[in-house]
C-alpha positions in Angstrom: 5.4 46.9 -9.9 4.1 49.9 -11.8 3.5 50.3 -15.5 4.9 53.4 -17.3 1.6 55.0 -16.9 1.8 54.6 -13.1 -0.7 52.0 -12.5 0.1 48.7 -10.7 0.6 45.5 -12.9 0.5 41.7 -12.2 4.2 41.3 -13.3 5.9 39.1 -10.8 2.9 37.2 -9.7 3.9 34.0 -11.5 7.2 34.0 -10.0 5.9 34.1 -6.5 3.2 31.5 -7.3 5.9 29.3 -8.6 8.0 29.8 -5.6 5.0 29.1 -3.3 4.0 25.9 -5.2 7.7 24.6 -5.1 8.0 25.0 -1.4 4.7 23.0 -0.9 6.1 20.3 -3.3 9.3 20.1 -1.5 7.6 19.7 1.9 5.2 17.1 0.6 8.2 15.1 -0.8 10.1 15.4 2.5 6.9 14.2 4.3 6.6 11.2 1.8 10.3 10.3 2.3 10.1 10.4 6.2 6.9 8.2 6.0 8.4 5.6 3.6 11.5 5.5 5.9 9.4 4.7 8.8 7.5 1.9 7.0 10.8 0.4 5.8 12.3 0.5 9.3 9.2 -1.3 10.5 9.4 -4.0 8.1 13.1 -4.4 8.8 12.5 -4.8 12.5 9.8 -7.3 12.1 12.0 -9.4 9.8 14.9 -9.1 12.2 12.7 -10.0 15.1 11.2 -13.0 13.2 14.6 -14.4 12.4 16.2 -13.9 15.6 13.2 -15.6 17.3 13.6 -18.7 15.0 17.2 -19.0 15.2 17.1 -18.8 19.0 14.2 -21.1 19.4 16.1 -23.6 17.1 19.0 -23.5 19.6 16.7 -23.8 22.6 14.8 -26.7 20.9 18.2 -28.5 20.3 19.0 -28.6 24.1 21.1 -25.2 24.4 20.3 -23.1 27.5 18.0 -19.9 27.3 21.2 -17.7 27.7 22.9 -19.5 24.6 19.7 -19.4 22.6 19.3 -15.7 23.4 23.1 -15.1 22.4 22.3 -16.7 19.0 19.3 -14.4 18.7 21.2 -11.4 19.4 23.9 -12.3 16.8 21.1 -12.8 14.2 19.4 -9.6 15.1 22.8 -7.9 14.7 23.3 -9.4 11.3 19.9 -7.9 10.2 21.1 -4.3 11.5 18.9 -4.5 14.6 19.5 -4.3 18.2 18.3 -7.1 20.4 16.1 -5.4 23.3 14.8 -8.4 25.1 15.0 -12.0 25.0 12.9 -14.4 27.2 12.2 -18.0 27.3 8.7 -19.1 27.9 8.6 -22.8 28.2 9.7 -24.1 24.8 9.1 -20.7 23.0 11.6 -17.8 22.7 10.3 -14.3 22.7 12.4 -11.4 21.4 12.2 -7.8 20.9 14.4 -5.9 18.6 14.7 -2.3 17.3 15.8 -0.8 14.0 16.3 3.0 13.6 14.0 3.6 16.6 11.2 1.1 15.5 10.7 -1.9 17.6 9.2 -5.3 16.8 8.6 -8.4 18.7 8.4 -12.1 17.6 7.8 -15.5 19.2 9.0 -18.9 18.0 9.1 -22.5 19.2 8.5 -26.1 18.1 5.2 -26.7 16.4 
């Protein structure tokens, strides 16, 4: 922009600087939201895996077959908004893996 004398001025610089600062701030907020979402999904996946493994191991310890124990583990995972990926019986222990929004977690449970 030019003044009435024909010389360039700094008019409009603050608007451009504010727009740039706002863009950077929005990008940082989006990055923070994505990271928090990933952390929350990880915690939810681990919680669902722990609960599914304990529920399935309890059924296994009370005499149910590994298939029935894994069915219970799958139901518990589903109730915690997770998908059961794997379920294996290792002796008296039950090992499960679940997924929540692309994040997986594994847990093992059995008698003490």
